[in-house]
N, CA, C and O atoms as a GROMACS GRO file, in nm:
protein
  536
    1MET      N    1   0.060  -0.062   0.009
    1MET     CA    2  -0.023  -0.001  -0.002
    1MET      C    3   0.051   0.105  -0.019
    1MET      O    4   0.118   0.113   0.084
    2SER      N    5   0.088   0.222  -0.112
    2SER     CA    6   0.109   0.336  -0.095
    2SER      C    7   0.066   0.419  -0.037
    2SER      O    8  -0.057   0.410  -0.048
    3ALA      N    9   0.106   0.547   0.056
    3ALA     CA   10   0.100   0.631   0.142
    3ALA      C   11  -0.024   0.715   0.117
    3ALA      O   12  -0.130   0.735   0.177
    4ASP      N   13   0.068   0.781  -0.067
    4ASP     CA   14  -0.008   0.840  -0.183
    4ASP      C   15  -0.073   0.829  -0.240
    4ASP      O   16  -0.126   0.896  -0.329
    5CYS      N   17  -0.085   0.731  -0.195
    5CYS     CA   18  -0.207   0.701  -0.378
    5CYS      C   19  -0.333   0.718  -0.308
    5CYS      O   20  -0.362   0.679  -0.195
    6GLN      N   21  -0.404   0.783  -0.391
    6GLN     CA   22  -0.591   0.732  -0.327
    6GLN      C   23  -0.628   0.638  -0.354
    6GLN      O   24  -0.736   0.614  -0.300
    7VAL      N   25  -0.589   0.549  -0.426
    7VAL     CA   26  -0.664   0.412  -0.457
    7VAL      C   27  -0.666   0.367  -0.372
    7VAL      O   28  -0.772   0.348  -0.314
    8CYS      N   29  -0.558   0.329  -0.326
    8CYS     CA   30  -0.481   0.260  -0.223
    8CYS      C   31  -0.601   0.322  -0.075
    8CYS      O   32  -0.670   0.267   0.010
    9ARG      N   33  -0.574   0.436  -0.109
    9ARG     CA   34  -0.698   0.492   0.065
    9ARG      C   35  -0.777   0.386   0.009
    9ARG      O   36  -0.724   0.278   0.038
   10SER      N   37  -0.874   0.374  -0.054
   10SER     CA   38  -0.926   0.357  -0.071
   10SER      C   39  -0.999   0.260  -0.001
   10SER      O   40  -1.119   0.284  -0.008
   11LYS      N   41  -0.969   0.145   0.071
   11LYS     CA   42  -0.938   0.032   0.081
   11LYS      C   43  -1.046   0.094   0.188
   11LYS      O   44  -1.155   0.125   0.141
   12SER      N   45  -1.032   0.105   0.271
   12SER     CA   46  -1.181   0.164   0.344
   12SER      C   47  -1.312   0.170   0.293
   12SER      O   48  -1.422   0.130   0.333
   13ALA      N   49  -1.292   0.202   0.242
   13ALA     CA   50  -1.421   0.240   0.120
   13ALA      C   51  -1.474   0.103   0.113
   13ALA      O   52  -1.578   0.119   0.177
   14ALA      N   53  -1.473  -0.022   0.078
   14ALA     CA   54  -1.453  -0.127  -0.029
   14ALA      C   55  -1.576  -0.166   0.090
   14ALA      O   56  -1.595  -0.129   0.206
   15ILE      N   57  -1.652  -0.270  -0.012
   15ILE     CA   58  -1.814  -0.342   0.056
   15ILE      C   59  -1.745  -0.516   0.042
   15ILE      O   60  -1.784  -0.614   0.105
   16ALA      N   61  -1.652  -0.509  -0.044
   16ALA     CA   62  -1.618  -0.627  -0.043
   16ALA      C   63  -1.476  -0.673  -0.016
   16ALA      O   64  -1.415  -0.566  -0.018
   17GLN      N   65  -1.383  -0.774   0.009
   17GLN     CA   66  -1.254  -0.803  -0.019
   17GLN      C   67  -1.247  -0.944  -0.134
   17GLN      O   68  -1.355  -1.001  -0.151
   18LEU      N   69  -1.173  -0.977  -0.182
   18LEU     CA   70  -1.158  -1.072  -0.322
   18LEU      C   71  -1.032  -1.183  -0.246
   18LEU      O   72  -1.010  -1.200  -0.126
   19GLY      N   73  -0.979  -1.232  -0.337
   19GLY     CA   74  -0.865  -1.297  -0.289
   19GLY      C   75  -0.747  -1.206  -0.292
   19GLY      O   76  -0.682  -1.186  -0.189
   20ALA      N   77  -0.702  -1.122  -0.467
   20ALA     CA   78  -0.668  -1.008  -0.511
   20ALA      C   79  -0.754  -0.896  -0.492
   20ALA      O   80  -0.837  -0.887  -0.583
   21SER      N   81  -0.759  -0.851  -0.447
   21SER     CA   82  -0.910  -0.728  -0.425
   21SER      C   83  -0.939  -0.652  -0.361
   21SER      O   84  -0.865  -0.642  -0.263
   22TRP      N   85  -1.050  -0.558  -0.368
   22TRP     CA   86  -1.137  -0.500  -0.343
   22TRP      C   87  -1.214  -0.446  -0.397
   22TRP      O   88  -1.182  -0.384  -0.498
   23VAL      N   89  -1.327  -0.447  -0.357
   23VAL     CA   90  -1.470  -0.377  -0.491
   23VAL      C   91  -1.519  -0.246  -0.427
   23VAL      O   92  -1.538  -0.238  -0.306
   24LEU      N   93  -1.537  -0.155  -0.502
   24LEU     CA   94  -1.570  -0.017  -0.490
   24LEU      C   95  -1.675   0.049  -0.551
   24LEU      O   96  -1.649   0.129  -0.641
   25ILE      N   97  -1.869   0.016  -0.495
   25ILE     CA   98  -1.921   0.097  -0.492
   25ILE      C   99  -2.009   0.190  -0.482
   25ILE      O  100  -2.112   0.154  -0.426
   26GLY      N  101  -2.007   0.314  -0.522
   26GLY     CA  102  -2.121   0.422  -0.460
   26GLY      C  103  -2.255   0.452  -0.562
   26GLY      O  104  -2.310   0.388  -0.652
   27PRO      N  105  -2.284   0.616  -0.482
   27PRO     CA  106  -2.393   0.655  -0.519
   27PRO      C  107  -2.376   0.653  -0.652
   27PRO      O  108  -2.417   0.562  -0.725
   28ASP      N  109  -2.308   0.765  -0.691
   28ASP     CA  110  -2.245   0.867  -0.831
   28ASP      C  111  -2.187   0.797  -0.899
   28ASP      O  112  -2.098   0.855  -0.962
   29ASP      N  113  -2.202   0.643  -0.926
   29ASP     CA  114  -2.165   0.553  -1.051
   29ASP      C  115  -2.201   0.643  -1.126
   29ASP      O  116  -2.267   0.747  -1.114
   30PRO      N  117  -2.118   0.556  -1.256
   30PRO     CA  118  -2.211   0.696  -1.442
   30PRO      C  119  -2.311   0.546  -1.485
   30PRO      O  120  -2.376   0.562  -1.589
   31VAL      N  121  -2.327   0.409  -1.419
   31VAL     CA  122  -2.431   0.299  -1.459
   31VAL      C  123  -2.519   0.261  -1.312
   31VAL      O  124  -2.506   0.305  -1.198
   32ARG      N  125  -2.592   0.182  -1.356
   32ARG     CA  126  -2.628   0.062  -1.273
   32ARG      C  127  -2.561  -0.039  -1.210
   32ARG      O  128  -2.468  -0.057  -1.288
   33GLY      N  129  -2.547  -0.117  -1.120
   33GLY     CA  130  -2.432  -0.233  -1.164
   33GLY      C  131  -2.261  -0.198  -1.176
   33GLY      O  132  -2.188  -0.285  -1.224
   34TYR      N  133  -2.216  -0.100  -1.141
   34TYR     CA  134  -2.107  -0.017  -1.226
   34TYR      C  135  -2.016  -0.083  -1.109
   34TYR      O  136  -2.092  -0.100  -1.014
   35VAL      N  137  -1.901  -0.123  -1.079
   35VAL     CA  138  -1.824  -0.188  -0.939
   35VAL      C  139  -1.665  -0.099  -1.041
   35VAL      O  140  -1.639  -0.082  -1.160
   36CYS      N  141  -1.617  -0.076  -0.948
   36CYS     CA  142  -1.503  -0.102  -0.947
   36CYS      C  143  -1.382  -0.175  -0.858
   36CYS      O  144  -1.366  -0.175  -0.736
   37LEU      N  145  -1.284  -0.251  -0.984
   37LEU     CA  146  -1.280  -0.384  -0.882
   37LEU      C  147  -1.077  -0.283  -0.866
   37LEU      O  148  -1.028  -0.227  -0.964
   38VAL      N  149  -1.009  -0.288  -0.739
   38VAL     CA  150  -0.928  -0.190  -0.732
   38VAL      C  151  -0.802  -0.349  -0.690
   38VAL      O  152  -0.818  -0.427  -0.597
   39PHE      N  153  -0.715  -0.351  -0.767
   39PHE     CA  154  -0.633  -0.415  -0.703
   39PHE      C  155  -0.554  -0.455  -0.541
   39PHE      O  156  -0.541  -0.370  -0.452
   40GLY      N  157  -0.499  -0.622  -0.525
   40GLY     CA  158  -0.466  -0.483  -0.350
   40GLY      C  159  -0.357  -0.445  -0.332
   40GLY      O  160  -0.339  -0.336  -0.278
   41ARG      N  161  -0.269  -0.510  -0.365
   41ARG     CA  162  -0.150  -0.399  -0.377
   41ARG      C  163  -0.145  -0.315  -0.480
   41ARG      O  164  -0.208  -0.300  -0.585
   42HIS      N  165   0.006  -0.231  -0.391
   42HIS     CA  166  -0.025  -0.102  -0.477
   42HIS      C  167   0.120  -0.085  -0.658
   42HIS      O  168   0.230  -0.030  -0.661
   43ALA      N  169   0.032  -0.169  -0.788
   43ALA     CA  170   0.034  -0.138  -0.896
   43ALA      C  171   0.010  -0.052  -0.946
   43ALA      O  172  -0.060   0.033  -0.889
   44ILE      N  173   0.052  -0.036  -1.063
   44ILE     CA  174   0.045   0.066  -1.171
   44ILE      C  175   0.023  -0.052  -1.309
   44ILE      O  176  -0.065  -0.009  -1.383
   45GLU      N  177   0.064  -0.150  -1.346
   45GLU     CA  178   0.057  -0.196  -1.492
   45GLU      C  179  -0.015  -0.380  -1.487
   45GLU      O  180   0.000  -0.467  -1.400
   46LEU      N  181  -0.076  -0.382  -1.590
   46LEU     CA  182  -0.030  -0.552  -1.536
   46LEU      C  183   0.054  -0.625  -1.526
   46LEU      O  184   0.055  -0.732  -1.466
   47HIS      N  185   0.174  -0.551  -1.615
   47HIS     CA  186   0.290  -0.637  -1.664
   47HIS      C  187   0.347  -0.627  -1.495
   47HIS      O  188   0.421  -0.704  -1.435
   48ASP      N  189   0.306  -0.548  -1.465
   48ASP     CA  190   0.396  -0.587  -1.305
   48ASP      C  191   0.345  -0.672  -1.219
   48ASP      O  192   0.391  -0.645  -1.108
   49LEU      N  193   0.246  -0.793  -1.212
   49LEU     CA  194   0.218  -0.871  -1.146
   49LEU      C  195   0.258  -1.004  -1.170
   49LEU      O  196   0.233  -1.073  -1.269
   50THR      N  197   0.331  -1.036  -1.054
   50THR     CA  198   0.323  -1.181  -1.079
   50THR      C  199   0.283  -1.242  -1.135
   50THR      O  200   0.176  -1.189  -1.166
   51ASP      N  201   0.293  -1.382  -1.206
   51ASP     CA  202   0.146  -1.491  -1.268
   51ASP      C  203   0.062  -1.494  -1.156
   51ASP      O  204  -0.049  -1.456  -1.194
   52ALA      N  205   0.061  -1.516  -1.060
   52ALA     CA  206  -0.001  -1.572  -0.930
   52ALA      C  207  -0.072  -1.473  -0.908
   52ALA      O  208  -0.192  -1.482  -0.880
   53GLU      N  209   0.005  -1.340  -0.919
   53GLU     CA  210  -0.109  -1.298  -0.949
   53GLU      C  211  -0.228  -1.245  -1.021
   53GLU      O  212  -0.344  -1.212  -0.999
   54GLY      N  213  -0.151  -1.253  -1.109
   54GLY     CA  214  -0.255  -1.204  -1.265
   54GLY      C  215  -0.348  -1.306  -1.271
   54GLY      O  216  -0.461  -1.298  -1.319
   55ALA      N  217  -0.279  -1.431  -1.206
   55ALA     CA  218  -0.388  -1.535  -1.198
   55ALA      C  219  -0.552  -1.498  -1.128
   55ALA      O  220  -0.662  -1.505  -1.182
   56ALA      N  221  -0.515  -1.458  -0.984
   56ALA     CA  222  -0.612  -1.423  -0.918
   56ALA      C  223  -0.663  -1.336  -0.899
   56ALA      O  224  -0.743  -1.349  -0.806
   57LEU      N  225  -0.657  -1.175  -0.970
   57LEU     CA  226  -0.680  -1.064  -1.028
   57LEU      C  227  -0.795  -1.139  -1.127
   57LEU      O  228  -0.913  -1.128  -1.093
   58MET      N  229  -0.760  -1.224  -1.263
   58MET     CA  230  -0.818  -1.282  -1.322
   58MET      C  231  -0.967  -1.370  -1.219
   58MET      O  232  -1.085  -1.337  -1.207
   59THR      N  233  -0.945  -1.404  -1.202
   59THR     CA  234  -1.049  -1.480  -1.099
   59THR      C  235  -1.129  -1.376  -0.986
   59THR      O  236  -1.241  -1.410  -0.948
   60ASP      N  237  -1.101  -1.318  -0.964
   60ASP     CA  238  -1.146  -1.178  -0.880
   60ASP      C  239  -1.257  -1.116  -1.000
   60ASP      O  240  -1.379  -1.106  -0.983
   61ILE      N  241  -1.181  -1.075  -1.129
   61ILE     CA  242  -1.241  -1.007  -1.248
   61ILE      C  243  -1.389  -1.038  -1.287
   61ILE      O  244  -1.487  -0.963  -1.299
   62ARG      N  245  -1.365  -1.238  -1.311
   62ARG     CA  246  -1.452  -1.318  -1.348
   62ARG      C  247  -1.591  -1.330  -1.242
   62ARG      O  248  -1.707  -1.363  -1.270
   63LYS      N  249  -1.532  -1.290  -1.115
   63LYS     CA  250  -1.680  -1.313  -0.960
   63LYS      C  251  -1.787  -1.262  -1.003
   63LYS      O  252  -1.906  -1.281  -1.030
   64VAL      N  253  -1.608  -1.113  -0.995
   64VAL     CA  254  -1.771  -1.017  -1.021
   64VAL      C  255  -1.801  -0.992  -1.136
   64VAL      O  256  -1.908  -0.932  -1.147
   65SER      N  257  -1.738  -1.018  -1.248
   65SER     CA  258  -1.824  -1.014  -1.373
   65SER      C  259  -1.986  -1.087  -1.351
   65SER      O  260  -2.092  -1.032  -1.382
   66GLY      N  261  -1.970  -1.228  -1.287
   66GLY     CA  262  -2.037  -1.353  -1.259
   66GLY      C  263  -2.090  -1.302  -1.215
   66GLY      O  264  -2.194  -1.306  -1.281
   67ALA      N  265  -2.114  -1.201  -1.083
   67ALA     CA  266  -2.250  -1.160  -1.005
   67ALA      C  267  -2.295  -1.020  -1.042
   67ALA      O  268  -2.412  -0.992  -1.018
   68ILE      N  269  -2.239  -0.955  -1.080
   68ILE     CA  270  -2.302  -0.853  -1.193
   68ILE      C  271  -2.460  -0.905  -1.306
   68ILE      O  272  -2.574  -0.868  -1.335
   69ALA      N  273  -2.360  -1.014  -1.333
   69ALA     CA  274  -2.438  -1.057  -1.433
   69ALA      C  275  -2.576  -1.112  -1.365
   69ALA      O  276  -2.682  -1.102  -1.426
   70ARG      N  277  -2.570  -1.165  -1.248
   70ARG     CA  278  -2.698  -1.269  -1.167
   70ARG      C  279  -2.799  -1.131  -1.138
   70ARG      O  280  -2.922  -1.124  -1.152
   71ILE      N  281  -2.719  -1.043  -1.101
   71ILE     CA  282  -2.803  -0.942  -0.996
   71ILE      C  283  -2.872  -0.844  -1.127
   71ILE      O  284  -2.991  -0.817  -1.143
   72MET      N  285  -2.760  -0.804  -1.210
   72MET     CA  286  -2.872  -0.705  -1.296
   72MET      C  287  -2.887  -0.724  -1.409
   72MET      O  288  -2.926  -0.631  -1.478
   73ASN      N  289  -2.870  -0.805  -1.446
   73ASN     CA  290  -2.920  -0.924  -1.599
   73ASN      C  291  -2.858  -0.789  -1.729
   73ASN      O  292  -2.938  -0.753  -1.815
   74PRO      N  293  -2.727  -0.733  -1.726
   74PRO     CA  294  -2.706  -0.674  -1.836
   74PRO      C  295  -2.739  -0.729  -1.968
   74PRO      O  296  -2.742  -0.852  -1.971
   75VAL      N  297  -2.769  -0.660  -2.092
   75VAL     CA  298  -2.738  -0.729  -2.218
   75VAL      C  299  -2.609  -0.733  -2.307
   75VAL      O  300  -2.595  -0.786  -2.417
   76LYS      N  301  -2.478  -0.629  -2.192
   76LYS     CA  302  -2.377  -0.687  -2.189
   76LYS      C  303  -2.290  -0.604  -2.104
   76LYS      O  304  -2.318  -0.489  -2.072
   77MET      N  305  -2.122  -0.703  -2.050
   77MET     CA  306  -2.062  -0.663  -2.018
   77MET      C  307  -1.948  -0.528  -2.024
   77MET      O  308  -1.846  -0.573  -1.971
   78ASN      N  309  -1.929  -0.428  -2.053
   78ASN     CA  310  -1.816  -0.358  -2.017
   78ASN      C  311  -1.698  -0.396  -1.925
   78ASN      O  312  -1.722  -0.449  -1.817
   79TYR      N  313  -1.550  -0.365  -1.971
   79TYR     CA  314  -1.459  -0.396  -1.942
   79TYR      C  315  -1.346  -0.292  -1.908
   79TYR      O  316  -1.252  -0.370  -1.912
   80GLU      N  317  -1.297  -0.188  -1.882
   80GLU     CA  318  -1.209  -0.082  -1.894
   80GLU      C  319  -1.081  -0.115  -1.817
   80GLU      O  320  -1.110  -0.170  -1.711
   81VAL      N  321  -0.960  -0.101  -1.832
   81VAL     CA  322  -0.846  -0.056  -1.720
   81VAL      C  323  -0.819   0.075  -1.802
   81VAL      O  324  -0.856   0.098  -1.917
   82HIS      N  325  -0.739   0.162  -1.709
   82HIS     CA  326  -0.712   0.268  -1.753
   82HIS      C  327  -0.653   0.331  -1.673
   82HIS      O  328  -0.599   0.410  -1.751
   83GLY      N  329  -0.604   0.372  -1.535
   83GLY     CA  330  -0.471   0.423  -1.463
   83GLY      C  331  -0.464   0.579  -1.476
   83GLY      O  332  -0.392   0.645  -1.401
   84ASN      N  333  -0.541   0.634  -1.574
   84ASN     CA  334  -0.424   0.761  -1.606
   84ASN      C  335  -0.484   0.863  -1.509
   84ASN      O  336  -0.400   0.950  -1.484
   85THR      N  337  -0.592   0.881  -1.451
   85THR     CA  338  -0.617   1.048  -1.328
   85THR      C  339  -0.588   0.894  -1.256
   85THR      O  340  -0.465   0.892  -1.248
   86ALA      N  341  -0.620   0.813  -1.221
   86ALA     CA  342  -0.541   0.720  -1.036
   86ALA      C  343  -0.470   0.620  -1.143
   86ALA      O  344  -0.505   0.562  -1.245
   87PRO      N  345  -0.318   0.634  -1.044
   87PRO     CA  346  -0.212   0.522  -1.134
   87PRO      C  347  -0.203   0.398  -1.047
   87PRO      O  348  -0.091   0.348  -1.037
   88HIS      N  349  -0.303   0.341  -0.982
   88HIS     CA  350  -0.324   0.190  -0.974
   88HIS      C  351  -0.401   0.068  -1.048
   88HIS      O  352  -0.503   0.074  -1.118
   89LEU      N  353  -0.332  -0.031  -1.018
   89LEU     CA  354  -0.397  -0.093  -1.128
   89LEU      C  355  -0.598  -0.150  -1.016
   89LEU      O  356  -0.634  -0.188  -0.904
   90HIS      N  357  -0.662  -0.113  -1.158
   90HIS     CA  358  -0.806  -0.138  -1.161
   90HIS      C  359  -0.895  -0.160  -1.238
   90HIS      O  360  -0.890  -0.103  -1.347
   91VAL      N  361  -1.011  -0.254  -1.207
   91VAL     CA  362  -1.121  -0.238  -1.309
   91VAL      C  363  -1.253  -0.175  -1.258
   91VAL      O  364  -1.330  -0.177  -1.162
   92HIS      N  365  -1.229  -0.107  -1.397
   92HIS     CA  366  -1.373  -0.026  -1.439
   92HIS      C  367  -1.510  -0.185  -1.510
   92HIS      O  368  -1.451  -0.254  -1.594
   93PHE      N  369  -1.633  -0.227  -1.488
   93PHE     CA  370  -1.717  -0.299  -1.492
   93PHE      C  371  -1.857  -0.146  -1.534
   93PHE      O  372  -1.888  -0.066  -1.446
   94PHE      N  373  -1.895  -0.142  -1.624
   94PHE     CA  374  -1.988  -0.134  -1.635
   94PHE      C  375  -2.102  -0.179  -1.722
   94PHE      O  376  -2.086  -0.152  -1.841
   95PRO      N  377  -2.210  -0.240  -1.690
   95PRO     CA  378  -2.322  -0.291  -1.755
   95PRO      C  379  -2.373  -0.270  -1.821
   95PRO      O  380  -2.385  -0.148  -1.824
   96ARG      N  381  -2.448  -0.338  -1.931
   96ARG     CA  382  -2.505  -0.278  -2.050
   96ARG      C  383  -2.660  -0.309  -2.066
   96ARG      O  384  -2.709  -0.422  -2.076
   97TYR      N  385  -2.731  -0.179  -2.068
   97TYR     CA  386  -2.867  -0.234  -2.127
   97TYR      C  387  -2.910  -0.197  -2.263
   97TYR      O  388  -2.849  -0.134  -2.349
   98ARG      N  389  -3.005  -0.237  -2.264
   98ARG     CA  390  -3.151  -0.188  -2.389
   98ARG      C  391  -3.155  -0.054  -2.311
   98ARG      O  392  -3.188  -0.030  -2.195
   99GLY      N  393  -3.117   0.014  -2.398
   99GLY     CA  394  -3.217   0.165  -2.372
   99GLY      C  395  -3.157   0.205  -2.223
   99GLY      O  396  -3.231   0.236  -2.129
  100ASP      N  397  -3.004   0.201  -2.213
  100ASP     CA  398  -2.935   0.246  -2.133
  100ASP      C  399  -2.908   0.410  -2.204
  100ASP      O  400  -2.955   0.441  -2.314
  101GLN      N  401  -2.805   0.527  -2.096
  101GLN     CA  402  -2.842   0.608  -2.189
  101GLN      C  403  -2.743   0.664  -2.227
  101GLN      O  404  -2.732   0.785  -2.204
  102PHE      N  405  -2.628   0.586  -2.306
  102PHE     CA  406  -2.475   0.495  -2.349
  102PHE      C  407  -2.531   0.476  -2.487
  102PHE      O  408  -2.482   0.512  -2.594
  103GLU      N  409  -2.686   0.388  -2.452
  103GLU     CA  410  -2.649   0.261  -2.598
  103GLU      C  411  -2.609   0.348  -2.737
  103GLU      O  412  -2.614   0.467  -2.767
  104GLY      N  413  -2.576   0.247  -2.792
  104GLY     CA  414  -2.493   0.312  -2.907
  104GLY      C  415  -2.367   0.376  -2.917
  104GLY      O  416  -2.325   0.463  -2.992
  105GLY      N  417  -2.316   0.312  -2.822
  105GLY     CA  418  -2.151   0.418  -2.808
  105GLY      C  419  -2.082   0.431  -2.670
  105GLY      O  420  -2.154   0.363  -2.597
  106PRO      N  421  -2.038   0.454  -2.637
  106PRO     CA  422  -1.893   0.465  -2.482
  106PRO      C  423  -1.967   0.499  -2.425
  106PRO      O  424  -2.070   0.538  -2.480
  107ILE      N  425  -1.953   0.504  -2.266
  107ILE     CA  426  -1.978   0.509  -2.168
  107ILE      C  427  -1.890   0.612  -2.127
  107ILE      O  428  -1.767   0.602  -2.122
  108ASP      N  429  -1.959   0.712  -2.099
  108ASP     CA  430  -1.878   0.884  -2.048
  108ASP      C  431  -1.924   0.896  -1.943
  108ASP      O  432  -2.046   0.918  -1.940
  109PRO      N  433  -1.852   0.888  -1.816
  109PRO     CA  434  -1.886   0.928  -1.724
  109PRO      C  435  -1.872   1.018  -1.635
  109PRO      O  436  -1.909   1.015  -1.517
  110ARG      N  437  -1.795   1.132  -1.719
  110ARG     CA  438  -1.826   1.295  -1.708
  110ARG      C  439  -1.956   1.370  -1.776
  110ARG      O  440  -1.974   1.492  -1.770
  111VAL      N  441  -2.063   1.253  -1.858
  111VAL     CA  442  -2.160   1.337  -1.877
  111VAL      C  443  -2.274   1.249  -1.838
  111VAL      O  444  -2.380   1.266  -1.898
  112ALA      N  445  -2.267   1.160  -1.750
  112ALA     CA  446  -2.328   1.049  -1.717
  112ALA      C  447  -2.497   1.155  -1.569
  112ALA      O  448  -2.499   1.241  -1.481
  113LYS      N  449  -2.603   1.052  -1.648
  113LYS     CA  450  -2.712   1.108  -1.556
  113LYS      C  451  -2.740   1.034  -1.427
  113LYS      O  452  -2.776   0.916  -1.418
  114ARG      N  453  -2.711   1.138  -1.302
  114ARG     CA  454  -2.754   1.060  -1.218
  114ARG      C  455  -2.844   1.137  -1.106
  114ARG      O  456  -2.867   1.258  -1.107
  115PRO      N  457  -2.894   1.039  -1.002
  115PRO     CA  458  -2.889   0.944  -1.033
  115PRO      C  459  -2.882   0.838  -1.074
  115PRO      O  460  -3.000   0.809  -1.054
  116VAL      N  461  -2.831   0.728  -1.126
  116VAL     CA  462  -2.875   0.575  -1.191
  116VAL      C  463  -2.927   0.527  -1.084
  116VAL      O  464  -2.880   0.627  -1.138
  117TYR      N  465  -2.970   0.485  -0.995
  117TYR     CA  466  -3.087   0.457  -0.849
  117TYR      C  467  -3.156   0.482  -0.826
  117TYR      O  468  -3.165   0.604  -0.810
  118ALA      N  469  -3.314   0.375  -0.790
  118ALA     CA  470  -3.380   0.421  -0.793
  118ALA      C  471  -3.444   0.376  -0.654
  118ALA      O  472  -3.472   0.258  -0.639
  119ALA      N  473  -3.468   0.468  -0.555
  119ALA     CA  474  -3.480   0.422  -0.366
  119ALA      C  475  -3.456   0.295  -0.384
  119ALA      O  476  -3.506   0.206  -0.452
  120GLY      N  477  -3.304   0.310  -0.254
  120GLY     CA  478  -3.331   0.121  -0.191
  120GLY      C  479  -3.247   0.052  -0.251
  120GLY      O  480  -3.184  -0.046  -0.210
  121GLU      N  481  -3.242   0.148  -0.441
  121GLU     CA  482  -3.190  -0.027  -0.532
  121GLU      C  483  -3.052  -0.012  -0.508
  121GLU      O  484  -3.002  -0.124  -0.524
  122LEU      N  485  -2.936   0.097  -0.468
  122LEU     CA  486  -2.794   0.095  -0.429
  122LEU      C  487  -2.806  -0.002  -0.346
  122LEU      O  488  -2.769  -0.116  -0.374
  123ALA      N  489  -2.855   0.029  -0.244
  123ALA     CA  490  -2.815  -0.089  -0.077
  123ALA      C  491  -2.854  -0.228  -0.139
  123ALA      O  492  -2.774  -0.320  -0.124
  124SER      N  493  -2.952  -0.246  -0.198
  124SER     CA  494  -3.025  -0.395  -0.236
  124SER      C  495  -2.947  -0.435  -0.340
  124SER      O  496  -2.947  -0.558  -0.339
  125PHE      N  497  -2.836  -0.365  -0.488
  125PHE     CA  498  -2.769  -0.401  -0.480
  125PHE      C  499  -2.661  -0.411  -0.444
  125PHE      O  500  -2.601  -0.496  -0.509
  126ARG      N  501  -2.573  -0.339  -0.328
  126ARG     CA  502  -2.414  -0.354  -0.237
  126ARG      C  503  -2.476  -0.476  -0.161
  126ARG      O  504  -2.394  -0.568  -0.172
  127GLU      N  505  -2.581  -0.516  -0.089
  127GLU     CA  506  -2.570  -0.605   0.007
  127GLU      C  507  -2.602  -0.755  -0.109
  127GLU      O  508  -2.589  -0.870  -0.067
  128ARG      N  509  -2.632  -0.732  -0.210
  128ARG     CA  510  -2.640  -0.860  -0.344
  128ARG      C  511  -2.501  -0.889  -0.344
  128ARG      O  512  -2.445  -0.985  -0.290
  129LEU      N  513  -2.458  -0.810  -0.400
  129LEU     CA  514  -2.342  -0.795  -0.413
  129LEU      C  515  -2.185  -0.904  -0.292
  129LEU      O  516  -2.102  -0.989  -0.324
  130LYS      N  517  -2.205  -0.862  -0.210
  130LYS     CA  518  -2.202  -0.884  -0.169
  130LYS      C  519  -2.149  -1.120  -0.075
  130LYS      O  520  -2.054  -1.187  -0.035
  131ILE      N  521  -2.312  -1.131  -0.099
  131ILE     CA  522  -2.309  -1.223  -0.090
  131ILE      C  523  -2.254  -1.316  -0.279
  131ILE      O  524  -2.173  -1.401  -0.316
  132GLU      N  525  -2.296  -1.282  -0.303
  132GLU     CA  526  -2.224  -1.317  -0.494
  132GLU      C  527  -2.063  -1.338  -0.425
  132GLU      O  528  -1.988  -1.434  -0.406
  133VAL      N  529  -2.060  -1.218  -0.404
  133VAL     CA  530  -1.869  -1.267  -0.481
  133VAL      C  531  -1.814  -1.299  -0.388
  133VAL      O  532  -1.691  -1.302  -0.376
  134ALA      N  533  -1.925  -1.340  -0.275
  134ALA     CA  534  -1.842  -1.386  -0.096
  134ALA      C  535  -1.753  -1.536  -0.120
  134ALA      O  536  -1.692  -1.587  -0.026
   0.00000   0.00000   0.00000
């Protein structure tokens, strides 16, 4: 963990701890069912991981993807790995739905209409996700 990394410090807001990573979700997310999966130690690039760490991260990615799919029933899941503004390895999960505000194009969190959750929906998603990834 790096004391000067804002992503490392986000661990206290995690809703679940997995084998190699932790899970973040929140009320300001750009789409229903969005998840950010953060690699557990401070690393910036995929090639910085050992083979064992890479395999463990992929296991976590598959677990989170499957959980979101079971809970939210999207028509497609988009995955993004950037790290340009937050240089710590993390994966964004963007479930896609028919008629979503970005249908036919990429998701742009900067222009997302918020809130994306109806009353009580985020709390329900949070609790179900905790159970699904446990």
